[in-house]
MMTF fields as JSON, N, C-alpha, C and O atoms, coordinates in Angstrom:
{
  "mmtfVersion": "1.0.0",
  "mmtfProducer": "UNKNOWN",
  "numBonds": 351,
  "numAtoms": 352,
  "numGroups": 88,
  "numChains": 1,
  "numModels": 1,
  "chainsPerModel": [1],
  "groupsPerChain": [88],
  "chainIdList": ["A"],
  "bondAtomList": [4, 2, 8, 6, 12, 10, 16, 14, 20, 18, 24, 22, 28, 26, 32, 30, 36, 34, 40, 38, 44, 42, 48, 46, 52, 50, 56, 54, 60, 58, 64, 62, 68, 66, 72, 70, 76, 74, 80, 78, 84, 82, 88, 86, 92, 90, 96, 94, 100, 98, 104, 102, 108, 106, 112, 110, 116, 114, 120, 118, 124, 122, 128, 126, 132, 130, 136, 134, 140, 138, 144, 142, 148, 146, 152, 150, 156, 154, 160, 158, 164, 162, 168, 166, 172, 170, 176, 174, 180, 178, 184, 182, 188, 186, 192, 190, 196, 194, 200, 198, 204, 202, 208, 206, 212, 210, 216, 214, 220, 218, 224, 222, 228, 226, 232, 230, 236, 234, 240, 238, 244, 242, 248, 246, 252, 250, 256, 254, 260, 258, 264, 262, 268, 266, 272, 270, 276, 274, 280, 278, 284, 282, 288, 286, 292, 290, 296, 294, 300, 298, 304, 302, 308, 306, 312, 310, 316, 314, 320, 318, 324, 322, 328, 326, 332, 330, 336, 334, 340, 338, 344, 342, 348, 346],
  "bondOrderList": [1, 1, 1, 1, 1, 1, 1, 1, 1, 1, 1, 1, 1, 1, 1, 1, 1, 1, 1, 1, 1, 1, 1, 1, 1, 1, 1, 1, 1, 1, 1, 1, 1, 1, 1, 1, 1, 1, 1, 1, 1, 1, 1, 1, 1, 1, 1, 1, 1, 1, 1, 1, 1, 1, 1, 1, 1, 1, 1, 1, 1, 1, 1, 1, 1, 1, 1, 1, 1, 1, 1, 1, 1, 1, 1, 1, 1, 1, 1, 1, 1, 1, 1, 1, 1, 1, 1],
  "groupList": [{"groupName": "MET", "atomNameList": ["N", "CA", "C", "O"], "elementList": ["N", "C", "C", "O"], "formalChargeList": [0, 0, 0, 0], "bondAtomList": [1, 0, 2, 1, 3, 2], "bondOrderList": [1, 1, 2], "singleLetterCode": "M", "chemCompType": "L-PEPTIDE LINKING"}, {"groupName": "PHE", "atomNameList": ["N", "CA", "C", "O"], "elementList": ["N", "C", "C", "O"], "formalChargeList": [0, 0, 0, 0], "bondAtomList": [1, 0, 2, 1, 3, 2], "bondOrderList": [1, 1, 2], "singleLetterCode": "F", "chemCompType": "L-PEPTIDE LINKING"}, {"groupName": "GLU", "atomNameList": ["N", "CA", "C", "O"], "elementList": ["N", "C", "C", "O"], "formalChargeList": [0, 0, 0, 0], "bondAtomList": [1, 0, 2, 1, 3, 2], "bondOrderList": [1, 1, 2], "singleLetterCode": "E", "chemCompType": "L-PEPTIDE LINKING"}, {"groupName": "ASN", "atomNameList": ["N", "CA", "C", "O"], "elementList": ["N", "C", "C", "O"], "formalChargeList": [0, 0, 0, 0], "bondAtomList": [1, 0, 2, 1, 3, 2], "bondOrderList": [1, 1, 2], "singleLetterCode": "N", "chemCompType": "L-PEPTIDE LINKING"}, {"groupName": "ILE", "atomNameList": ["N", "CA", "C", "O"], "elementList": ["N", "C", "C", "O"], "formalChargeList": [0, 0, 0, 0], "bondAtomList": [1, 0, 2, 1, 3, 2], "bondOrderList": [1, 1, 2], "singleLetterCode": "I", "chemCompType": "L-PEPTIDE LINKING"}, {"groupName": "ALA", "atomNameList": ["N", "CA", "C", "O"], "elementList": ["N", "C", "C", "O"], "formalChargeList": [0, 0, 0, 0], "bondAtomList": [1, 0, 2, 1, 3, 2], "bondOrderList": [1, 1, 2], "singleLetterCode": "A", "chemCompType": "L-PEPTIDE LINKING"}, {"groupName": "PRO", "atomNameList": ["N", "CA", "C", "O"], "elementList": ["N", "C", "C", "O"], "formalChargeList": [0, 0, 0, 0], "bondAtomList": [1, 0, 2, 1, 3, 2], "bondOrderList": [1, 1, 2], "singleLetterCode": "P", "chemCompType": "L-PEPTIDE LINKING"}, {"groupName": "HIS", "atomNameList": ["N", "CA", "C", "O"], "elementList": ["N", "C", "C", "O"], "formalChargeList": [0, 0, 0, 0], "bondAtomList": [1, 0, 2, 1, 3, 2], "bondOrderList": [1, 1, 2], "singleLetterCode": "H", "chemCompType": "L-PEPTIDE LINKING"}, {"groupName": "ASP", "atomNameList": ["N", "CA", "C", "O"], "elementList": ["N", "C", "C", "O"], "formalChargeList": [0, 0, 0, 0], "bondAtomList": [1, 0, 2, 1, 3, 2], "bondOrderList": [1, 1, 2], "singleLetterCode": "D", "chemCompType": "L-PEPTIDE LINKING"}, {"groupName": "LEU", "atomNameList": ["N", "CA", "C", "O"], "elementList": ["N", "C", "C", "O"], "formalChargeList": [0, 0, 0, 0], "bondAtomList": [1, 0, 2, 1, 3, 2], "bondOrderList": [1, 1, 2], "singleLetterCode": "L", "chemCompType": "L-PEPTIDE LINKING"}, {"groupName": "TYR", "atomNameList": ["N", "CA", "C", "O"], "elementList": ["N", "C", "C", "O"], "formalChargeList": [0, 0, 0, 0], "bondAtomList": [1, 0, 2, 1, 3, 2], "bondOrderList": [1, 1, 2], "singleLetterCode": "Y", "chemCompType": "L-PEPTIDE LINKING"}, {"groupName": "SER", "atomNameList": ["N", "CA", "C", "O"], "elementList": ["N", "C", "C", "O"], "formalChargeList": [0, 0, 0, 0], "bondAtomList": [1, 0, 2, 1, 3, 2], "bondOrderList": [1, 1, 2], "singleLetterCode": "S", "chemCompType": "L-PEPTIDE LINKING"}, {"groupName": "ARG", "atomNameList": ["N", "CA", "C", "O"], "elementList": ["N", "C", "C", "O"], "formalChargeList": [0, 0, 0, 0], "bondAtomList": [1, 0, 2, 1, 3, 2], "bondOrderList": [1, 1, 2], "singleLetterCode": "R", "chemCompType": "L-PEPTIDE LINKING"}, {"groupName": "LYS", "atomNameList": ["N", "CA", "C", "O"], "elementList": ["N", "C", "C", "O"], "formalChargeList": [0, 0, 0, 0], "bondAtomList": [1, 0, 2, 1, 3, 2], "bondOrderList": [1, 1, 2], "singleLetterCode": "K", "chemCompType": "L-PEPTIDE LINKING"}, {"groupName": "THR", "atomNameList": ["N", "CA", "C", "O"], "elementList": ["N", "C", "C", "O"], "formalChargeList": [0, 0, 0, 0], "bondAtomList": [1, 0, 2, 1, 3, 2], "bondOrderList": [1, 1, 2], "singleLetterCode": "T", "chemCompType": "L-PEPTIDE LINKING"}, {"groupName": "GLY", "atomNameList": ["N", "CA", "C", "O"], "elementList": ["N", "C", "C", "O"], "formalChargeList": [0, 0, 0, 0], "bondAtomList": [1, 0, 2, 1, 3, 2], "bondOrderList": [1, 1, 2], "singleLetterCode": "G", "chemCompType": "PEPTIDE LINKING"}, {"groupName": "GLN", "atomNameList": ["N", "CA", "C", "O"], "elementList": ["N", "C", "C", "O"], "formalChargeList": [0, 0, 0, 0], "bondAtomList": [1, 0, 2, 1, 3, 2], "bondOrderList": [1, 1, 2], "singleLetterCode": "Q", "chemCompType": "L-PEPTIDE LINKING"}, {"groupName": "CYS", "atomNameList": ["N", "CA", "C", "O"], "elementList": ["N", "C", "C", "O"], "formalChargeList": [0, 0, 0, 0], "bondAtomList": [1, 0, 2, 1, 3, 2], "bondOrderList": [1, 1, 2], "singleLetterCode": "C", "chemCompType": "L-PEPTIDE LINKING"}, {"groupName": "VAL", "atomNameList": ["N", "CA", "C", "O"], "elementList": ["N", "C", "C", "O"], "formalChargeList": [0, 0, 0, 0], "bondAtomList": [1, 0, 2, 1, 3, 2], "bondOrderList": [1, 1, 2], "singleLetterCode": "V", "chemCompType": "L-PEPTIDE LINKING"}],
  "groupTypeList": [0, 1, 2, 3, 4, 5, 2, 6, 7, 8, 6, 9, 10, 11, 12, 13, 2, 5, 5, 12, 10, 9, 14, 2, 9, 15, 9, 2, 14, 5, 6, 16, 14, 9, 5, 12, 13, 1, 7, 2, 15, 14, 15, 6, 9, 17, 14, 7, 18, 5, 8, 12, 5, 0, 10, 12, 13, 11, 7, 9, 8, 5, 10, 1, 11, 14, 16, 18, 11, 5, 6, 12, 12, 11, 11, 11, 2, 6, 12, 13, 6, 5, 12, 2, 16, 5, 11, 5],
  "groupIdList": [1, 2, 3, 4, 5, 6, 7, 8, 9, 10, 11, 12, 13, 14, 15, 16, 17, 18, 19, 20, 21, 22, 23, 24, 25, 26, 27, 28, 29, 30, 31, 32, 33, 34, 35, 36, 37, 38, 39, 40, 41, 42, 43, 44, 45, 46, 47, 48, 49, 50, 51, 52, 53, 54, 55, 56, 57, 58, 59, 60, 61, 62, 63, 64, 65, 66, 67, 68, 69, 70, 71, 72, 73, 74, 75, 76, 77, 78, 79, 80, 81, 82, 83, 84, 85, 86, 87, 88],
  "secStructList": [7, 7, 7, 7, 7, 7, 7, 6, 6, 1, 7, 3, 3, 3, 2, 2, 2, 2, 2, 2, 2, 2, 2, 2, 2, 6, 7, 7, 7, 7, 2, 2, 2, 2, 2, 2, 2, 2, 2, 2, 6, 7, 1, 1, 7, 7, 3, 3, 3, 6, 6, 3, 3, 3, 3, 3, 2, 2, 2, 2, 2, 2, 2, 2, 2, 2, 2, 7, 5, 7, 7, 7, 1, 1, 6, 6, 1, 7, 7, 7, 5, 2, 2, 2, 2, 2, 2, 7],
  "xCoordList": [223.928, 224.533, 226.063, 226.724, 226.629, 228.074, 228.441, 227.77, 229.515, 230.033, 230.751, 231.122, 230.942, 231.657, 233.124, 233.869, 233.547, 234.925, 235.815, 237.036, 235.227, 236.023, 236.696, 236.069, 237.958, 238.707, 239.192, 240.23, 238.454, 238.783, 240.155, 240.757, 240.659, 241.968, 243.095, 244.266, 242.761, 243.752, 243.324, 242.902, 243.438, 242.922, 243.688, 244.833, 243.024, 243.645, 244.188, 243.536, 245.384, 246.008, 246.195, 246.504, 246.007, 246.337, 247.855, 248.574, 248.332, 249.781, 250.487, 251.562, 249.892, 250.49, 250.513, 251.514, 249.405, 249.339, 250.309, 250.937, 250.43, 251.338, 252.784, 253.562, 253.142, 254.496, 254.763, 255.845, 253.797, 253.941, 254.099, 254.936, 253.309, 253.369, 254.75, 255.348, 255.259, 256.582, 257.665, 258.612, 257.528, 258.497, 258.467, 259.516, 257.277, 257.157, 257.779, 258.276, 257.758, 258.394, 259.916, 260.616, 260.428, 261.874, 262.396, 263.6, 261.522, 261.917, 261.434, 260.309, 262.293, 261.891, 261.452, 262.225, 260.206, 259.588, 258.706, 257.976, 258.773, 257.91, 256.824, 257.031, 255.675, 254.627, 255.124, 254.732, 255.982, 256.514, 257.376, 257.419, 258.059, 258.867, 257.972, 258.283, 256.858, 255.914, 255.352, 255.182, 255.061, 254.549, 255.588, 255.253, 256.84, 257.906, 258.097, 258.216, 258.127, 258.317, 257.147, 257.351, 255.941, 254.792, 255.009, 254.776, 255.451, 255.708, 256.802, 256.709, 257.833, 258.949, 258.623, 259.299, 257.596, 257.256, 258.144, 258.31, 258.722, 259.654, 259.141, 259.84, 257.967, 257.445, 256.442, 256.307, 255.736, 254.709, 253.54, 253.328, 252.784, 251.593, 250.646, 250.528, 249.985, 249.113, 247.809, 247.802, 246.721, 245.432, 244.857, 245.395, 243.801, 243.175, 241.704, 240.997, 241.273, 239.863, 239.515, 239.945, 238.737, 238.524, 239.907, 240.589, 240.333, 241.654, 242.676, 243.741, 242.36, 243.236, 244.046, 243.482, 245.363, 246.241, 246.075, 246.103, 245.901, 245.713, 246.59, 246.857, 247.025, 247.922, 247.324, 246.916, 247.268, 246.815, 247.95, 249.123, 247.585, 248.571, 249.413, 250.629, 248.789, 249.539, 250.577, 251.652, 250.271, 251.224, 252.383, 253.527, 252.083, 253.144, 254.065, 255.285, 253.481, 254.28, 255.17, 256.337, 254.624, 255.402, 256.545, 257.663, 256.27, 257.31, 258.4, 259.588, 257.998, 258.972, 259.872, 261.085, 259.298, 260.101, 261.133, 262.178, 260.864, 261.848, 262.992, 264.04, 262.8, 263.82, 264.735, 265.732, 264.405, 265.154, 266.083, 265.665, 267.352, 268.298, 268.392, 268.02, 268.897, 269.181, 270.358, 271.171, 270.462, 271.59, 272.928, 273.021, 273.959, 275.311, 276.284, 276.039, 277.356, 278.391, 279.406, 280.095, 279.508, 280.532, 280.039, 279.203, 280.573, 280.221, 280.795, 280.379, 281.758, 282.319, 281.391, 281.557, 280.421, 279.44, 278.437, 278.022, 278.043, 277.039, 275.681, 275.347, 274.923, 273.567, 272.669, 272.728, 271.843, 270.861, 269.498, 269.38, 268.468, 267.118, 266.792, 267.217, 266.059, 265.704, 264.92, 264.992, 264.18, 263.399, 264.274, 263.87, 265.478, 266.363, 266.845, 267.128, 266.942, 267.414, 266.491, 266.958, 265.188, 264.217, 264.363, 264.113, 264.767, 264.897, 266.279, 266.47, 267.247, 268.614, 268.793, 269.893],
  "yCoordList": [-39.897, -38.581, -38.685, -38.019, -39.513, -39.684, -40.989, -42.005, -40.954, -42.195, -42.936, -42.337, -44.212, -45.008, -44.603, -44.996, -43.817, -43.351, -44.28, -44.124, -45.246, -46.212, -47.159, -47.642, -47.417, -48.328, -49.486, -49.376, -50.593, -51.688, -52.304, -52.855, -52.218, -52.805, -51.812, -52.153, -50.607, -49.572, -48.842, -47.686, -49.529, -48.959, -47.717, -47.486, -46.945, -45.783, -46.19, -46.919, -45.714, -45.966, -44.639, -43.617, -44.666, -43.5, -43.327, -44.217, -42.216, -41.977, -43.048, -43.517, -43.431, -44.465, -45.813, -46.529, -46.149, -47.411, -47.393, -48.406, -46.242, -46.109, -46.302, -46.971, -45.72, -45.88, -47.346, -47.861, -48.007, -49.435, -50.261, -51.162, -49.962, -50.683, -50.53, -51.52, -49.295, -49.074, -49.783, -50.325, -49.781, -50.465, -51.967, -52.609, -52.527, -53.956, -54.297, -55.407, -53.357, -53.575, -53.515, -53.993, -52.929, -52.829, -51.408, -51.202, -50.427, -49.019, -48.475, -47.988, -48.561, -48.144, -46.684, -45.793, -46.456, -45.14, -44.899, -45.791, -43.703, -43.29, -42.36, -41.692, -42.312, -41.385, -39.935, -39.188, -39.55, -38.179, -37.934, -36.818, -38.971, -38.848, -38.603, -37.763, -39.334, -39.105, -37.694, -37.059, -37.196, -35.83, -34.821, -33.872, -35.026, -34.107, -34.173, -33.142, -35.395, -35.545, -34.94, -34.412, -35.011, -34.37, -32.86, -32.215, -32.307, -30.873, -30.457, -29.403, -31.288, -30.99, -31.308, -30.821, -32.118, -32.528, -33.639, -33.772, -34.445, -35.49, -36.905, -37.878, -37.032, -38.341, -38.879, -38.356, -39.928, -40.488, -39.527, -38.65, -39.705, -38.884, -39.083, -40.179, -38.015, -38.025, -37.329, -36.364, -37.824, -37.179, -36.917, -37.396, -36.182, -35.909, -36.3, -36.06, -36.89, -37.158, -36.27, -36.509, -35.254, -34.169, -33.589, -33.12, -33.609, -33.063, -34.155, -33.875, -35.394, -36.52, -36.924, -37.191, -36.967, -37.385, -38.88, -39.68, -39.245, -40.645, -40.954, -40.089, -42.207, -42.65, -43.864, -44.818, -43.839, -45.0, -46.021, -45.66, -47.284, -48.361, -48.258, -48.442, -47.969, -47.871, -46.748, -46.878, -45.655, -44.556, -44.938, -44.554, -45.692, -46.165, -47.137, -47.078, -48.03, -48.98, -48.244, -48.597, -47.23, -46.447, -45.715, -45.682, -45.127, -44.434, -45.413, -45.115, -46.582, -47.584, -47.96, -48.083, -48.143, -48.549, -47.494, -47.832, -46.217, -45.167, -45.169, -44.575, -45.828, -45.856, -47.076, -47.16, -48.02, -49.266, -49.167, -48.773, -49.527, -49.504, -50.882, -51.893, -50.893, -52.153, -52.823, -52.133, -54.131, -54.828, -54.377, -54.064, -54.352, -53.986, -55.058, -55.712, -55.241, -56.197, -55.562, -56.266, -54.237, -53.549, -52.162, -51.57, -51.655, -50.299, -49.262, -48.104, -49.663, -48.716, -48.503, -47.536, -49.392, -49.203, -48.137, -48.109, -47.263, -46.257, -46.916, -47.929, -46.332, -46.819, -46.421, -45.297, -47.359, -47.096, -47.461, -48.396, -46.734, -47.126, -48.548, -48.971, -49.268, -50.642, -50.719, -51.733, -49.686, -49.68, -49.792, -50.42, -49.19, -49.239, -50.65, -51.0, -51.464, -52.823, -53.621, -54.419, -53.414, -54.147, -53.854, -54.726, -52.628, -52.265, -52.592, -52.583, -52.879, -53.165, -54.59, -54.981],
  "zCoordList": [88.375, 88.473, 88.473, 87.676, 89.359, 89.407, 88.734, 88.913, 87.957, 87.412, 88.529, 89.539, 88.352, 89.348, 89.338, 88.441, 90.334, 90.395, 91.193, 91.181, 91.889, 92.636, 91.657, 90.714, 91.884, 91.033, 91.898, 92.551, 91.912, 92.82, 92.571, 93.492, 91.338, 91.042, 91.283, 91.115, 91.667, 91.951, 93.231, 93.187, 94.356, 95.605, 96.064, 95.678, 96.885, 97.523, 98.883, 99.63, 99.195, 100.488, 101.224, 100.611, 102.516, 103.334, 103.312, 102.857, 103.788, 103.809, 104.642, 104.268, 105.759, 106.609, 105.886, 105.925, 105.229, 104.48, 103.294, 102.991, 102.625, 101.491, 101.933, 101.252, 103.064, 103.591, 103.924, 103.643, 104.51, 104.839, 103.565, 103.513, 102.548, 101.274, 100.629, 100.207, 100.55, 99.96, 100.766, 100.196, 102.085, 102.938, 102.667, 102.612, 102.5, 102.2, 100.847, 100.661, 99.902, 98.605, 98.7, 97.807, 99.783, 99.973, 100.034, 100.187, 99.918, 99.99, 101.322, 101.435, 102.329, 103.669, 103.647, 103.293, 104.028, 103.929, 105.141, 105.575, 105.68, 106.792, 106.252, 105.239, 106.917, 106.482, 106.4, 105.504, 107.337, 107.333, 106.094, 105.577, 105.621, 104.413, 103.206, 102.361, 103.12, 102.019, 102.067, 101.027, 103.266, 103.402, 102.918, 102.209, 103.299, 102.88, 101.373, 100.712, 100.828, 99.388, 98.601, 97.507, 99.138, 98.492, 98.46, 97.438, 99.57, 99.655, 98.665, 98.036, 98.533, 97.63, 96.168, 95.262, 95.941, 94.588, 94.063, 92.851, 94.958, 94.546, 94.841, 94.559, 95.387, 95.769, 94.774, 93.667, 95.171, 94.292, 94.142, 94.979, 93.063, 92.87, 94.046, 94.593, 94.416, 95.59, 95.22, 94.456, 95.766, 95.582, 96.967, 97.965, 97.029, 98.322, 98.294, 97.315, 99.357, 99.601, 100.782, 101.91, 100.505, 101.463, 101.782, 100.872, 103.035, 103.358, 103.656, 104.205, 103.297, 103.6, 102.364, 101.302, 102.513, 101.422, 101.184, 102.12, 99.909, 99.544, 98.327, 97.493, 98.253, 97.191, 96.495, 97.157, 95.171, 94.41, 94.341, 94.239, 94.397, 94.349, 93.081, 93.133, 91.956, 90.691, 90.743, 90.159, 91.431, 91.548, 92.463, 92.22, 93.512, 94.406, 93.669, 93.825, 92.867, 92.093, 91.089, 90.918, 90.43, 89.465, 90.16, 89.648, 91.326, 92.084, 92.5, 92.371, 93.0, 93.413, 92.247, 92.417, 91.074, 89.92, 89.545, 88.989, 89.839, 89.548, 90.554, 90.302, 91.683, 92.729, 92.63, 93.347, 91.75, 91.619, 90.419, 89.33, 90.625, 89.513, 88.879, 89.475, 87.663, 86.983, 87.698, 88.313, 87.629, 88.266, 87.665, 86.478, 88.519, 88.083, 88.557, 89.571, 87.851, 88.258, 89.19, 89.929, 89.166, 89.938, 90.328, 89.646, 91.44, 91.855, 90.909, 90.936, 90.061, 89.093, 87.896, 87.152, 87.704, 86.646, 87.072, 88.231, 86.153, 86.529, 86.775, 86.161, 87.665, 87.92, 86.765, 86.265, 86.356, 85.313, 85.866, 86.658, 85.459, 85.897, 85.447, 84.371, 86.242, 85.916, 84.615, 83.921, 84.268, 83.033, 81.795, 80.816, 81.816, 80.657, 80.39, 79.244, 81.426, 81.28, 80.375, 79.561, 80.507, 79.712, 78.226, 77.394, 77.886, 76.483, 75.945, 74.729, 76.799, 76.369, 75.919, 75.527]
}
């Protein structure tokens, strides 16, 4: 009846676990910050299981990559997304 919707290589994290994961990557984040960013529409993609907010690891990784800039030699250089560096 139901297809296998579980994705073992893309686990779901609770808001608390997601905040811990982002913090471990280097983006210090609190669960309350994720809740606020969800409300504002500025955070990582979020899904719900019943009434519980959950975050896929791939969405957290994608969000983190948007927060990281490419390396710069000086503060006078404009910040560029890290993704542009790969194509340059």
